[in-house]
TORKOL-4160 file (C-alpha; in steps of 0.2 Angstrom, whole numbers, padded with zeros to 4 digits, m for minus):
419
<pt num="1" X="m0273" Y="0014" Z="0065"/>
<pt num="2" X="m0269" Y="0032" Z="0068"/>
<pt num="3" X="m0275" Y="0050" Z="0063"/>
<pt num="4" X="m0272" Y="0060" Z="0048"/>
<pt num="5" X="m0253" Y="0063" Z="0043"/>
<pt num="6" X="m0247" Y="0080" Z="0038"/>
<pt num="7" X="m0233" Y="0084" Z="0026"/>
<pt num="8" X="m0220" Y="0081" Z="0039"/>
<pt num="9" X="m0226" Y="0064" Z="0043"/>
<pt num="10" X="m0233" Y="0069" Z="0060"/>
<pt num="11" X="m0251" Y="0063" Z="0064"/>
<pt num="12" X="m0264" Y="0076" Z="0069"/>
<pt num="13" X="m0265" Y="0071" Z="0087"/>
<pt num="14" X="m0246" Y="0073" Z="0089"/>
<pt num="15" X="m0247" Y="0090" Z="0080"/>
<pt num="16" X="m0261" Y="0096" Z="0092"/>
<pt num="17" X="m0251" Y="0089" Z="0107"/>
<pt num="18" X="m0236" Y="0100" Z="0101"/>
<pt num="19" X="m0246" Y="0116" Z="0101"/>
<pt num="20" X="m0239" Y="0128" Z="0113"/>
<pt num="21" X="m0249" Y="0132" Z="0129"/>
<pt num="22" X="m0238" Y="0145" Z="0137"/>
<pt num="23" X="m0226" Y="0133" Z="0145"/>
<pt num="24" X="m0212" Y="0141" Z="0136"/>
<pt num="25" X="m0215" Y="0158" Z="0144"/>
<pt num="26" X="m0208" Y="0161" Z="0161"/>
<pt num="27" X="m0218" Y="0168" Z="0175"/>
<pt num="28" X="m0209" Y="0184" Z="0175"/>
<pt num="29" X="m0211" Y="0185" Z="0156"/>
<pt num="30" X="m0230" Y="0181" Z="0157"/>
<pt num="31" X="m0233" Y="0195" Z="0170"/>
<pt num="32" X="m0222" Y="0208" Z="0160"/>
<pt num="33" X="m0232" Y="0203" Z="0143"/>
<pt num="34" X="m0249" Y="0203" Z="0153"/>
<pt num="35" X="m0247" Y="0220" Z="0160"/>
<pt num="36" X="m0243" Y="0227" Z="0142"/>
<pt num="37" X="m0259" Y="0219" Z="0136"/>
<pt num="38" X="m0269" Y="0225" Z="0150"/>
<pt num="39" X="m0263" Y="0242" Z="0148"/>
<pt num="40" X="m0268" Y="0241" Z="0129"/>
<pt num="41" X="m0285" Y="0234" Z="0134"/>
<pt num="42" X="m0288" Y="0247" Z="0147"/>
<pt num="43" X="m0285" Y="0261" Z="0133"/>
<pt num="44" X="m0300" Y="0253" Z="0123"/>
<pt num="45" X="m0313" Y="0261" Z="0134"/>
<pt num="46" X="m0308" Y="0280" Z="0132"/>
<pt num="47" X="m0304" Y="0278" Z="0114"/>
<pt num="48" X="m0320" Y="0269" Z="0110"/>
<pt num="49" X="m0330" Y="0281" Z="0120"/>
<pt num="50" X="m0322" Y="0296" Z="0110"/>
<pt num="51" X="m0325" Y="0287" Z="0093"/>
<pt num="52" X="m0343" Y="0284" Z="0099"/>
<pt num="53" X="m0346" Y="0302" Z="0103"/>
<pt num="54" X="m0338" Y="0308" Z="0087"/>
<pt num="55" X="m0349" Y="0296" Z="0077"/>
<pt num="56" X="m0364" Y="0304" Z="0086"/>
<pt num="57" X="m0369" Y="0291" Z="0098"/>
<pt num="58" X="m0377" Y="0297" Z="0115"/>
<pt num="59" X="m0365" Y="0298" Z="0130"/>
<pt num="60" X="m0375" Y="0284" Z="0139"/>
<pt num="61" X="m0375" Y="0272" Z="0125"/>
<pt num="62" X="m0357" Y="0277" Z="0121"/>
<pt num="63" X="m0351" Y="0274" Z="0139"/>
<pt num="64" X="m0361" Y="0257" Z="0141"/>
<pt num="65" X="m0354" Y="0250" Z="0125"/>
<pt num="66" X="m0336" Y="0256" Z="0128"/>
<pt num="67" X="m0336" Y="0249" Z="0146"/>
<pt num="68" X="m0334" Y="0230" Z="0143"/>
<pt num="69" X="m0315" Y="0230" Z="0138"/>
<pt num="70" X="m0311" Y="0239" Z="0154"/>
<pt num="71" X="m0322" Y="0227" Z="0165"/>
<pt num="72" X="m0313" Y="0212" Z="0156"/>
<pt num="73" X="m0296" Y="0221" Z="0159"/>
<pt num="74" X="m0301" Y="0221" Z="0178"/>
<pt num="75" X="m0306" Y="0203" Z="0177"/>
<pt num="76" X="m0290" Y="0198" Z="0168"/>
<pt num="77" X="m0280" Y="0207" Z="0181"/>
<pt num="78" X="m0289" Y="0199" Z="0196"/>
<pt num="79" X="m0292" Y="0182" Z="0189"/>
<pt num="80" X="m0281" Y="0167" Z="0196"/>
<pt num="81" X="m0271" Y="0156" Z="0184"/>
<pt num="82" X="m0263" Y="0160" Z="0168"/>
<pt num="83" X="m0278" Y="0153" Z="0157"/>
<pt num="84" X="m0291" Y="0163" Z="0165"/>
<pt num="85" X="m0281" Y="0178" Z="0165"/>
<pt num="86" X="m0275" Y="0177" Z="0147"/>
<pt num="87" X="m0292" Y="0171" Z="0141"/>
<pt num="88" X="m0301" Y="0186" Z="0149"/>
<pt num="89" X="m0288" Y="0198" Z="0141"/>
<pt num="90" X="m0290" Y="0189" Z="0124"/>
<pt num="91" X="m0309" Y="0191" Z="0125"/>
<pt num="92" X="m0308" Y="0209" Z="0130"/>
<pt num="93" X="m0297" Y="0212" Z="0114"/>
<pt num="94" X="m0308" Y="0204" Z="0102"/>
<pt num="95" X="m0324" Y="0212" Z="0111"/>
<pt num="96" X="m0315" Y="0229" Z="0109"/>
<pt num="97" X="m0312" Y="0226" Z="0090"/>
<pt num="98" X="m0331" Y="0221" Z="0088"/>
<pt num="99" X="m0336" Y="0237" Z="0097"/>
<pt num="100" X="m0325" Y="0247" Z="0086"/>
<pt num="101" X="m0333" Y="0239" Z="0070"/>
<pt num="102" X="m0350" Y="0242" Z="0078"/>
<pt num="103" X="m0346" Y="0261" Z="0081"/>
<pt num="104" X="m0339" Y="0263" Z="0064"/>
<pt num="105" X="m0354" Y="0255" Z="0055"/>
<pt num="106" X="m0345" Y="0240" Z="0049"/>
<pt num="107" X="m0330" Y="0248" Z="0041"/>
<pt num="108" X="m0318" Y="0237" Z="0033"/>
<pt num="109" X="m0303" Y="0246" Z="0041"/>
<pt num="110" X="m0310" Y="0244" Z="0058"/>
<pt num="111" X="m0309" Y="0225" Z="0055"/>
<pt num="112" X="m0290" Y="0227" Z="0055"/>
<pt num="113" X="m0291" Y="0229" Z="0074"/>
<pt num="114" X="m0295" Y="0210" Z="0075"/>
<pt num="115" X="m0277" Y="0207" Z="0068"/>
<pt num="116" X="m0269" Y="0219" Z="0080"/>
<pt num="117" X="m0279" Y="0210" Z="0094"/>
<pt num="118" X="m0272" Y="0193" Z="0088"/>
<pt num="119" X="m0255" Y="0199" Z="0087"/>
<pt num="120" X="m0256" Y="0205" Z="0105"/>
<pt num="121" X="m0264" Y="0188" Z="0110"/>
<pt num="122" X="m0249" Y="0179" Z="0102"/>
<pt num="123" X="m0238" Y="0187" Z="0116"/>
<pt num="124" X="m0245" Y="0173" Z="0128"/>
<pt num="125" X="m0237" Y="0160" Z="0117"/>
<pt num="126" X="m0253" Y="0150" Z="0121"/>
<pt num="127" X="m0266" Y="0143" Z="0108"/>
<pt num="128" X="m0280" Y="0143" Z="0120"/>
<pt num="129" X="m0283" Y="0162" Z="0121"/>
<pt num="130" X="m0283" Y="0161" Z="0102"/>
<pt num="131" X="m0297" Y="0148" Z="0103"/>
<pt num="132" X="m0307" Y="0161" Z="0114"/>
<pt num="133" X="m0305" Y="0175" Z="0102"/>
<pt num="134" X="m0309" Y="0164" Z="0087"/>
<pt num="135" X="m0325" Y="0157" Z="0095"/>
<pt num="136" X="m0330" Y="0174" Z="0099"/>
<pt num="137" X="m0326" Y="0180" Z="0082"/>
<pt num="138" X="m0337" Y="0166" Z="0074"/>
<pt num="139" X="m0351" Y="0170" Z="0086"/>
<pt num="140" X="m0351" Y="0189" Z="0084"/>
<pt num="141" X="m0349" Y="0189" Z="0065"/>
<pt num="142" X="m0362" Y="0175" Z="0062"/>
<pt num="143" X="m0374" Y="0182" Z="0074"/>
<pt num="144" X="m0372" Y="0200" Z="0067"/>
<pt num="145" X="m0374" Y="0193" Z="0049"/>
<pt num="146" X="m0391" Y="0185" Z="0054"/>
<pt num="147" X="m0398" Y="0199" Z="0065"/>
<pt num="148" X="m0392" Y="0214" Z="0055"/>
<pt num="149" X="m0378" Y="0213" Z="0042"/>
<pt num="150" X="m0375" Y="0231" Z="0043"/>
<pt num="151" X="m0369" Y="0230" Z="0060"/>
<pt num="152" X="m0354" Y="0220" Z="0054"/>
<pt num="153" X="m0351" Y="0225" Z="0036"/>
<pt num="154" X="m0352" Y="0242" Z="0028"/>
<pt num="155" X="m0350" Y="0237" Z="0009"/>
<pt num="156" X="m0366" Y="0232" Z="0000"/>
<pt num="157" X="m0358" Y="0216" Z="m0007"/>
<pt num="158" X="m0354" Y="0210" Z="0011"/>
<pt num="159" X="m0371" Y="0215" Z="0017"/>
<pt num="160" X="m0379" Y="0205" Z="0003"/>
<pt num="161" X="m0369" Y="0189" Z="0007"/>
<pt num="162" X="m0364" Y="0192" Z="0026"/>
<pt num="163" X="m0361" Y="0173" Z="0029"/>
<pt num="164" X="m0349" Y="0172" Z="0014"/>
<pt num="165" X="m0339" Y="0188" Z="0021"/>
<pt num="166" X="m0340" Y="0181" Z="0038"/>
<pt num="167" X="m0332" Y="0165" Z="0032"/>
<pt num="168" X="m0318" Y="0176" Z="0023"/>
<pt num="169" X="m0315" Y="0185" Z="0039"/>
<pt num="170" X="m0314" Y="0170" Z="0049"/>
<pt num="171" X="m0302" Y="0162" Z="0036"/>
<pt num="172" X="m0290" Y="0176" Z="0037"/>
<pt num="173" X="m0291" Y="0176" Z="0056"/>
<pt num="174" X="m0287" Y="0157" Z="0055"/>
<pt num="175" X="m0273" Y="0161" Z="0044"/>
<pt num="176" X="m0265" Y="0173" Z="0055"/>
<pt num="177" X="m0268" Y="0162" Z="0070"/>
<pt num="178" X="m0260" Y="0148" Z="0060"/>
<pt num="179" X="m0245" Y="0159" Z="0055"/>
<pt num="180" X="m0243" Y="0164" Z="0073"/>
<pt num="181" X="m0244" Y="0147" Z="0079"/>
<pt num="182" X="m0232" Y="0141" Z="0065"/>
<pt num="183" X="m0219" Y="0154" Z="0071"/>
<pt num="184" X="m0221" Y="0148" Z="0088"/>
<pt num="185" X="m0218" Y="0130" Z="0083"/>
<pt num="186" X="m0204" Y="0135" Z="0073"/>
<pt num="187" X="m0197" Y="0146" Z="0087"/>
<pt num="188" X="m0200" Y="0131" Z="0099"/>
<pt num="189" X="m0190" Y="0119" Z="0088"/>
<pt num="190" X="m0176" Y="0132" Z="0086"/>
<pt num="191" X="m0176" Y="0133" Z="0105"/>
<pt num="192" X="m0176" Y="0114" Z="0107"/>
<pt num="193" X="m0162" Y="0114" Z="0094"/>
<pt num="194" X="m0153" Y="0128" Z="0104"/>
<pt num="195" X="m0156" Y="0118" Z="0120"/>
<pt num="196" X="m0150" Y="0102" Z="0112"/>
<pt num="197" X="m0135" Y="0111" Z="0106"/>
<pt num="198" X="m0132" Y="0119" Z="0123"/>
<pt num="199" X="m0134" Y="0102" Z="0131"/>
<pt num="200" X="m0121" Y="0095" Z="0118"/>
<pt num="201" X="m0110" Y="0109" Z="0122"/>
<pt num="202" X="m0112" Y="0107" Z="0141"/>
<pt num="203" X="m0108" Y="0089" Z="0139"/>
<pt num="204" X="m0093" Y="0093" Z="0128"/>
<pt num="205" X="m0088" Y="0105" Z="0142"/>
<pt num="206" X="m0090" Y="0092" Z="0154"/>
<pt num="207" X="m0080" Y="0080" Z="0143"/>
<pt num="208" X="m0067" Y="0094" Z="0141"/>
<pt num="209" X="m0066" Y="0097" Z="0160"/>
<pt num="210" X="m0064" Y="0078" Z="0163"/>
<pt num="211" X="m0050" Y="0078" Z="0149"/>
<pt num="212" X="m0042" Y="0094" Z="0157"/>
<pt num="213" X="m0043" Y="0085" Z="0173"/>
<pt num="214" X="m0035" Y="0070" Z="0166"/>
<pt num="215" X="m0022" Y="0080" Z="0157"/>
<pt num="216" X="m0019" Y="0090" Z="0173"/>
<pt num="217" X="m0016" Y="0073" Z="0183"/>
<pt num="218" X="m0005" Y="0067" Z="0169"/>
<pt num="219" X="0004" Y="0084" Z="0169"/>
<pt num="220" X="0006" Y="0083" Z="0188"/>
<pt num="221" X="0013" Y="0066" Z="0187"/>
<pt num="222" X="0024" Y="0071" Z="0173"/>
<pt num="223" X="0030" Y="0086" Z="0183"/>
<pt num="224" X="0034" Y="0074" Z="0198"/>
<pt num="225" X="0044" Y="0063" Z="0186"/>
<pt num="226" X="0052" Y="0077" Z="0178"/>
<pt num="227" X="0059" Y="0083" Z="0194"/>
<pt num="228" X="0066" Y="0065" Z="0197"/>
<pt num="229" X="0073" Y="0066" Z="0179"/>
<pt num="230" X="0080" Y="0083" Z="0182"/>
<pt num="231" X="0089" Y="0076" Z="0197"/>
<pt num="232" X="0095" Y="0061" Z="0188"/>
<pt num="233" X="0101" Y="0070" Z="0173"/>
<pt num="234" X="0111" Y="0082" Z="0185"/>
<pt num="235" X="0118" Y="0067" Z="0194"/>
<pt num="236" X="0123" Y="0059" Z="0177"/>
<pt num="237" X="0131" Y="0075" Z="0171"/>
<pt num="238" X="0140" Y="0077" Z="0187"/>
<pt num="239" X="0146" Y="0058" Z="0186"/>
<pt num="240" X="0152" Y="0061" Z="0168"/>
<pt num="241" X="0161" Y="0076" Z="0174"/>
<pt num="242" X="0169" Y="0066" Z="0188"/>
<pt num="243" X="0174" Y="0052" Z="0176"/>
<pt num="244" X="0181" Y="0065" Z="0164"/>
<pt num="245" X="0191" Y="0074" Z="0177"/>
<pt num="246" X="0197" Y="0057" Z="0184"/>
<pt num="247" X="0202" Y="0051" Z="0166"/>
<pt num="248" X="0211" Y="0067" Z="0163"/>
<pt num="249" X="0221" Y="0064" Z="0180"/>
<pt num="250" X="0224" Y="0046" Z="0175"/>
<pt num="251" X="0230" Y="0052" Z="0159"/>
<pt num="252" X="0242" Y="0065" Z="0167"/>
<pt num="253" X="0249" Y="0051" Z="0179"/>
<pt num="254" X="0251" Y="0039" Z="0164"/>
<pt num="255" X="0260" Y="0052" Z="0155"/>
<pt num="256" X="0271" Y="0055" Z="0170"/>
<pt num="257" X="0274" Y="0036" Z="0171"/>
<pt num="258" X="0279" Y="0036" Z="0152"/>
<pt num="259" X="0291" Y="0050" Z="0155"/>
<pt num="260" X="0298" Y="0040" Z="0171"/>
<pt num="261" X="0299" Y="0024" Z="0160"/>
<pt num="262" X="0308" Y="0034" Z="0146"/>
<pt num="263" X="0320" Y="0041" Z="0160"/>
<pt num="264" X="0322" Y="0023" Z="0166"/>
<pt num="265" X="0326" Y="0017" Z="0149"/>
<pt num="266" X="0338" Y="0030" Z="0146"/>
<pt num="267" X="0346" Y="0026" Z="0163"/>
<pt num="268" X="0347" Y="0008" Z="0159"/>
<pt num="269" X="0355" Y="0012" Z="0142"/>
<pt num="270" X="0368" Y="0022" Z="0151"/>
<pt num="271" X="0371" Y="0009" Z="0165"/>
<pt num="272" X="0373" Y="m0004" Z="0152"/>
<pt num="273" X="0386" Y="0007" Z="0143"/>
<pt num="274" X="0394" Y="0009" Z="0160"/>
<pt num="275" X="0394" Y="m0010" Z="0162"/>
<pt num="276" X="0402" Y="m0012" Z="0145"/>
<pt num="277" X="0415" Y="0001" Z="0150"/>
<pt num="278" X="0419" Y="m0008" Z="0166"/>
<pt num="279" X="0420" Y="m0025" Z="0157"/>
<pt num="280" X="0433" Y="m0016" Z="0145"/>
<pt num="281" X="0443" Y="m0010" Z="0159"/>
<pt num="282" X="0442" Y="m0026" Z="0169"/>
<pt num="283" X="0448" Y="m0035" Z="0153"/>
<pt num="284" X="0462" Y="m0022" Z="0152"/>
<pt num="285" X="0466" Y="m0026" Z="0169"/>
<pt num="286" X="0467" Y="m0045" Z="0165"/>
<pt num="287" X="0478" Y="m0041" Z="0151"/>
<pt num="288" X="0490" Y="m0031" Z="0163"/>
<pt num="289" X="0489" Y="m0045" Z="0175"/>
<pt num="290" X="0494" Y="m0057" Z="0162"/>
<pt num="291" X="0508" Y="m0046" Z="0157"/>
<pt num="292" X="0514" Y="m0044" Z="0175"/>
<pt num="293" X="0512" Y="m0064" Z="0177"/>
<pt num="294" X="0523" Y="m0065" Z="0161"/>
<pt num="295" X="0536" Y="m0053" Z="0169"/>
<pt num="296" X="0535" Y="m0063" Z="0186"/>
<pt num="297" X="0538" Y="m0078" Z="0176"/>
<pt num="298" X="0553" Y="m0072" Z="0168"/>
<pt num="299" X="0559" Y="m0064" Z="0184"/>
<pt num="300" X="0558" Y="m0081" Z="0193"/>
<pt num="301" X="0567" Y="m0089" Z="0178"/>
<pt num="302" X="0581" Y="m0075" Z="0179"/>
<pt num="303" X="0582" Y="m0078" Z="0198"/>
<pt num="304" X="0584" Y="m0096" Z="0196"/>
<pt num="305" X="0597" Y="m0094" Z="0183"/>
<pt num="306" X="0605" Y="m0081" Z="0195"/>
<pt num="307" X="0605" Y="m0094" Z="0209"/>
<pt num="308" X="0613" Y="m0107" Z="0198"/>
<pt num="309" X="0627" Y="m0094" Z="0193"/>
<pt num="310" X="0629" Y="m0089" Z="0211"/>
<pt num="311" X="0631" Y="m0107" Z="0216"/>
<pt num="312" X="0644" Y="m0109" Z="0203"/>
<pt num="313" X="0654" Y="m0094" Z="0209"/>
<pt num="314" X="0655" Y="m0100" Z="0226"/>
<pt num="315" X="0658" Y="m0089" Z="0240"/>
<pt num="316" X="0660" Y="m0074" Z="0228"/>
<pt num="317" X="0642" Y="m0077" Z="0222"/>
<pt num="318" X="0634" Y="m0078" Z="0240"/>
<pt num="319" X="0629" Y="m0060" Z="0239"/>
<pt num="320" X="0622" Y="m0062" Z="0222"/>
<pt num="321" X="0613" Y="m0078" Z="0228"/>
<pt num="322" X="0605" Y="m0068" Z="0242"/>
<pt num="323" X="0598" Y="m0055" Z="0229"/>
<pt num="324" X="0593" Y="m0069" Z="0217"/>
<pt num="325" X="0583" Y="m0077" Z="0232"/>
<pt num="326" X="0575" Y="m0061" Z="0236"/>
<pt num="327" X="0571" Y="m0059" Z="0218"/>
<pt num="328" X="0564" Y="m0076" Z="0217"/>
<pt num="329" X="0553" Y="m0073" Z="0232"/>
<pt num="330" X="0547" Y="m0057" Z="0225"/>
<pt num="331" X="0543" Y="m0065" Z="0209"/>
<pt num="332" X="0533" Y="m0079" Z="0218"/>
<pt num="333" X="0524" Y="m0066" Z="0228"/>
<pt num="334" X="0521" Y="m0056" Z="0212"/>
<pt num="335" X="0514" Y="m0072" Z="0204"/>
<pt num="336" X="0504" Y="m0076" Z="0219"/>
<pt num="337" X="0496" Y="m0058" Z="0220"/>
<pt num="338" X="0493" Y="m0058" Z="0201"/>
<pt num="339" X="0484" Y="m0075" Z="0203"/>
<pt num="340" X="0473" Y="m0067" Z="0216"/>
<pt num="341" X="0471" Y="m0052" Z="0205"/>
<pt num="342" X="0466" Y="m0063" Z="0190"/>
<pt num="343" X="0454" Y="m0073" Z="0201"/>
<pt num="344" X="0446" Y="m0057" Z="0207"/>
<pt num="345" X="0445" Y="m0050" Z="0189"/>
<pt num="346" X="0438" Y="m0066" Z="0183"/>
<pt num="347" X="0425" Y="m0065" Z="0196"/>
<pt num="348" X="0422" Y="m0047" Z="0192"/>
<pt num="349" X="0420" Y="m0051" Z="0174"/>
<pt num="350" X="0407" Y="m0065" Z="0178"/>
<pt num="351" X="0397" Y="m0052" Z="0189"/>
<pt num="352" X="0399" Y="m0040" Z="0175"/>
<pt num="353" X="0392" Y="m0052" Z="0162"/>
<pt num="354" X="0378" Y="m0057" Z="0174"/>
<pt num="355" X="0374" Y="m0039" Z="0178"/>
<pt num="356" X="0374" Y="m0035" Z="0160"/>
<pt num="357" X="0363" Y="m0049" Z="0156"/>
<pt num="358" X="0351" Y="m0044" Z="0169"/>
<pt num="359" X="0353" Y="m0025" Z="0163"/>
<pt num="360" X="0349" Y="m0032" Z="0146"/>
<pt num="361" X="0333" Y="m0039" Z="0153"/>
<pt num="362" X="0329" Y="m0023" Z="0162"/>
<pt num="363" X="0332" Y="m0013" Z="0147"/>
<pt num="364" X="0321" Y="m0024" Z="0137"/>
<pt num="365" X="0307" Y="m0024" Z="0151"/>
<pt num="366" X="0309" Y="m0005" Z="0152"/>
<pt num="367" X="0307" Y="m0003" Z="0133"/>
<pt num="368" X="0292" Y="m0015" Z="0133"/>
<pt num="369" X="0285" Y="m0005" Z="0147"/>
<pt num="370" X="0288" Y="0011" Z="0137"/>
<pt num="371" X="0279" Y="0004" Z="0122"/>
<pt num="372" X="0265" Y="m0002" Z="0132"/>
<pt num="373" X="0265" Y="0015" Z="0141"/>
<pt num="374" X="0264" Y="0023" Z="0124"/>
<pt num="375" X="0249" Y="0012" Z="0119"/>
<pt num="376" X="0241" Y="0017" Z="0136"/>
<pt num="377" X="0244" Y="0035" Z="0133"/>
<pt num="378" X="0236" Y="0034" Z="0115"/>
<pt num="379" X="0221" Y="0024" Z="0122"/>
<pt num="380" X="0220" Y="0037" Z="0137"/>
<pt num="381" X="0220" Y="0051" Z="0124"/>
<pt num="382" X="0206" Y="0042" Z="0115"/>
<pt num="383" X="0196" Y="0039" Z="0131"/>
<pt num="384" X="0199" Y="0057" Z="0136"/>
<pt num="385" X="0192" Y="0063" Z="0119"/>
<pt num="386" X="0178" Y="0051" Z="0120"/>
<pt num="387" X="0174" Y="0057" Z="0137"/>
<pt num="388" X="0174" Y="0075" Z="0132"/>
<pt num="389" X="0162" Y="0071" Z="0117"/>
<pt num="390" X="0151" Y="0060" Z="0129"/>
<pt num="391" X="0151" Y="0074" Z="0141"/>
<pt num="392" X="0146" Y="0086" Z="0127"/>
<pt num="393" X="0133" Y="0074" Z="0121"/>
<pt num="394" X="0125" Y="0071" Z="0137"/>
<pt num="395" X="0126" Y="0090" Z="0141"/>
<pt num="396" X="0117" Y="0094" Z="0124"/>
<pt num="397" X="0105" Y="0079" Z="0128"/>
<pt num="398" X="0102" Y="0085" Z="0146"/>
<pt num="399" X="0098" Y="0103" Z="0139"/>
<pt num="400" X="0085" Y="0096" Z="0128"/>
<pt num="401" X="0078" Y="0084" Z="0141"/>
<pt num="402" X="0078" Y="0099" Z="0153"/>
<pt num="403" X="0069" Y="0110" Z="0140"/>
<pt num="404" X="0056" Y="0096" Z="0139"/>
<pt num="405" X="0056" Y="0095" Z="0158"/>
<pt num="406" X="0053" Y="0113" Z="0159"/>
<pt num="407" X="0039" Y="0112" Z="0146"/>
<pt num="408" X="0031" Y="0099" Z="0156"/>
<pt num="409" X="0032" Y="0109" Z="0172"/>
<pt num="410" X="0025" Y="0124" Z="0163"/>
<pt num="411" X="0011" Y="0113" Z="0157"/>
<pt num="412" X="0008" Y="0106" Z="0174"/>
<pt num="413" X="0007" Y="0124" Z="0181"/>
<pt num="414" X="m0005" Y="0129" Z="0168"/>
<pt num="415" X="m0016" Y="0115" Z="0170"/>
<pt num="416" X="m0016" Y="0116" Z="0189"/>
<pt num="417" X="m0020" Y="0135" Z="0188"/>
<pt num="418" X="m0039" Y="0140" Z="0191"/>
<pt num="419" X="m0049" Y="0141" Z="0175"/>
């Protein structure tokens, strides 16, 4: 069904598969760390040689036993492949630690070198060099415990029970290895989380770039549209201004027409008054003509009476008869003339009446035109005021829209600028 499961629900095979094998370390970092370890490993030989001489070992013995770390350092330097190089260096570190224990007679303090060696091996971030060091540690301590416990331990208790203390030593070595490996795994998980976060951030940046690209396209389109809107607004404002100016000119013309209509009304009133005065005078002439006709009639009657009297007087009244005849002719002529004057006066009165009726119509029409013109003036005043309000409103709206257009153009410029 499956291998053992740890506390986190991961089976042992998966856990082993997740153990680092140096892949997290780049080639450049590996070379840098490997050089540091080789320098430290190369220093083992002179230090061990000095300790051996101080402890009373012979020069040849001291030199021969101090030489393996240096040889392993050379091998680790010349080997091909990461595992062979890191494995040789790790073996050299634990071999150096075991030689130090040997030269110090198994001092407990000398065993601390193992933990220093394990810490350096941890720089490889590879569990395989640890296995090399662990196998050598088990073989060294186990073999020394069976051959001569005094070579591995300096305390009587450890010398009496060398295998037990070898196990304790191995357990602490395993604990340090486990701690280092756990730190690796935790660091790797953090790195994976960081990489995942970086990937998410990269994806977010891609989406942001796409969004910025879309916004840029929209801003560019809005910028193009804003140019057309600006032009249309300017045209609208110009058209309203033209309408406003035209309305004002029409208002001025209408007011002039109103004044002319008022003048025409006043003229028609005066003309009507003139016609009335002319009618009055024609009637006065008619009265005078009637009086002249009456005088002519009486004169004619007197001339008739004078003729009758002249006829009665005979020859003595011939001169008077001539005068009476002339008077009669004059009376007839006067009557005829007054008749013509009467007919002409009647015709004039009829014309005056017709003209007065027409003038009354004209006066009424002019008055109606004046009233209409006053209404037109009032309406034009309202229209002019409305045009002014409309012009002001469109001006304010155009300023607001132009502010938006300028903002869109600024946004278009910002989004189009290099990021």
